[in-house]
Steps between C-alpha positions, in 0.01 A plus 500: 500500500178520683518163661187477712160631402201351682716283714763589753675795651847411612604601850812286529804530273573290206717218655758619250412722206496189289500135601629265234361156424782352705311620803208276421465218756492124482405418858135397534439698819581837345407430135197639315365320195272725299188406308485572125219730404407643158373847415126491425576614144783266435454303182720201554427166336481185709846404383642840586347484851649155547842630400471795733396273783810284436725806509326628815572165673869531424539836673701534814309545823497849647503653846182667634434861413679515163415621150688297238536511123622182312553462131310238305586544131615751236335547165562754219279724288701673228759703698309481829553243778204359700568357844258271671558512878342397828435760765465329837354645822576334828337772712179407683301768307434567137730751327465710187745695292517831320828590321775234532851547369640172367843398367627217282838385616762261363675235703751758626236750609553737200181679406373395162172693503298713733142634496228639721176302481151612603350196672166648611324269258648205679270565799565326824721200565335309786691408819749220463442483124687512168377658182662480152531821303665608172734792468597647158838667479493705177803564282560840668512329844781261403846621597708233319529379144285199574336313786616133532242222495651355816710618794287802585273589799242762583521717816342791677693831485504691828625853494612751756713806506814314587480183291307296243459134593305202369372174626267216414337518843398779735453406870292683760468484874185357658372819662273617214247784515203377297434831317550617140859550394579693182836657423766551240821291513696770670229567759467131573877441533557819701227398743669161549838658545363745761344213693820299487696797638245550778523136604882507507508777755 
């Protein structure tokens, strides 16, 4: 998962490899409320934009310096499942993505589907912003007999040599080197783990 393209190079560790939505904040002093933006080639009708704005207003507030993914809706095309989701950026700089590994999970955290998505066409998500994007999980990506219409969630998959974890939100420290950051999932997570070990000494 090449998380950051023309955005940020991470010098501090991920606060934990994954930060769940329960770690979002409700206190005004620490909370970040993102602005909804649309890709320049997005072809949403006025009604669709209104619905997305409504969903965006219902999202939990986040801490600073997080990348979050939140589900909006599920639709189907033949045997494939299409997920509309918000990707939110509460860093103070724009971020862009390369390959991102995503999971669909049920209420108990069981993996329903998994796929690696190339998000280079998404371009940059501005600082403190939220952008809707669609993800198609094809029949071969689905690991169960069927995906339920409700009771599912989408999450990032973070990999390292010792474990595979997932989370709706990734948190970063505030000491960010403003240079390009491109890496695979393993390189990204390994770098974070090395930094965490260094800081614990």
